[in-house]
C-alpha positions in Angstrom: 0.0 -0.1 -0.1 1.5 3.3 -1.3 1.4 6.2 1.3 0.0 8.9 -1.1 -2.0 9.0 -4.1 -2.1 12.0 -6.4 -4.9 12.0 -9.0 -5.2 14.5 -11.7 -7.8 14.2 -14.6 -8.1 10.4 -14.0 -4.1 10.1 -14.1 -3.3 8.1 -10.9 0.3 8.4 -9.3 1.1 6.5 -6.4 4.2 7.4 -3.9 5.9 5.8 -1.1 6.8 9.2 0.4 6.3 12.7 0.6 9.4 13.3 -0.9 8.5 11.2 -4.0 5.3 13.4 -4.4 7.4 16.7 -4.3 10.0 15.3 -6.7 6.9 14.5 -9.2 5.3 17.7 -8.5 8.3 20.1 -8.6 11.1 17.9 -10.5 13.9 16.1 -9.3 16.4 19.1 -9.2 13.9 21.2 -7.3 15.7 20.4 -4.0 19.1 21.7 -5.4 17.5 25.3 -6.0 17.8 28.2 -3.9 14.8 29.2 -1.8 14.0 32.1 -4.3 14.1 29.4 -7.3 11.8 27.1 -5.2 9.4 29.9 -4.6 9.3 30.8 -8.4 8.9 26.9 -9.3 5.8 26.8 -7.1 4.6 30.1 -8.4 4.6 28.8 -11.9 3.1 25.6 -11.1 0.1 27.4 -9.4 0.0 30.1 -12.1 -0.3 27.6 -15.1 -2.8 25.1 -13.1 -5.0 28.2 -12.7 -4.8 29.2 -16.1 -5.3 25.7 -17.5 -8.2 24.8 -15.6 -9.7 28.4 -15.8 -10.3 28.8 -12.2 -11.0 31.9 -10.0 -8.3 31.2 -7.6 -5.6 33.6 -6.2 -2.0 32.6 -5.8 -1.1 33.7 -2.2 1.9 33.9 0.0 0.4 34.2 3.4 3.3 36.9 4.5 3.0 38.9 1.2 -0.6 38.5 0.1 -2.1 37.9 -3.3 0.6 37.7 -6.2 0.0 38.5 -9.5 2.1 38.2 -12.7 5.8 38.5 -12.3 5.3 37.6 -8.8 4.0 41.4 -7.9 1.9 41.7 -4.8 -1.7 42.7 -5.9 -3.4 42.9 -2.6 -2.1 42.1 1.2 -5.5 40.9 1.9 -6.7 37.6 0.7 -9.4 34.7 1.1 -7.7 31.6 1.9 -10.7 29.5 0.5 -9.9 30.9 -2.9 -6.3 30.7 -3.0 -3.5 28.3 -3.7 -0.9 28.6 -0.8 2.8 28.9 -2.2 4.5 29.4 1.1 6.1 25.9 1.2 5.8 22.4 -0.5 3.4 21.1 2.0 0.9 24.0 1.9 1.1 24.0 -1.8 0.5 20.4 -2.3 -2.5 20.5 0.2 -4.1 23.8 -1.5 -4.0 22.0 -5.0 -6.8 20.1 -3.5 -9.0 23.2 -4.3 -8.8 22.2 -8.0 -11.5 20.1 -8.8 -9.6 18.0 -11.1 -7.1 16.8 -8.4 -7.5 14.5 -5.6 -5.1 13.4 -3.1 -5.3 10.5 -0.8 -3.1 9.7 2.1 -2.7 6.4 3.8 -4.3 6.4 7.3 -1.0 4.9 8.8 1.6 7.2 7.1 2.4 10.7 8.7 2.9 13.1 5.5 0.3 15.6 4.9 -2.0 15.2 7.8 -1.3 14.6 11.3 -2.6 11.3 13.1 -5.1 13.5 15.1 -6.6 14.7 12.0 -7.0 11.4 10.8 -8.7 9.9 14.0 -12.3 10.2 13.0 -11.9 8.5 9.6 -12.4 5.0 8.7 -10.9 2.9 5.9 -7.2 2.8 4.7 -7.0 6.0 3.0 -8.1 9.6 3.9 -9.2 11.9 0.9 -7.5 15.1 1.9 -9.7 17.2 -0.4 -12.7 16.4 2.2 -10.4 18.0 5.0 -9.3 21.1 3.6 
């Protein structure tokens, strides 16, 4: 049983670790990048997913606010329910669940995106992260 399952447009990808999911999402060289380059990579992925799926979501960095094209701050106020968060890898992956064509499942026995406490009330082998956010 895999720890994480990432489904996008009926394409299923299974991972043994959160690191593997990150490498799939950001590329194998991602962790060799500077913090600024990582930030830009997360921004670009969010930007293209929003454009591709024609979504009404903002790209948000919690400390900066809503980011527009070329990473310019548009507004310091934002609605987390209508935002893809790009602060770090974990928050980015979790916020992808706001995209209707993406579903992420986590094994109930693993400790990756969700805590054990968050999983307590759920039955079965996997937790659908989309239902928690």
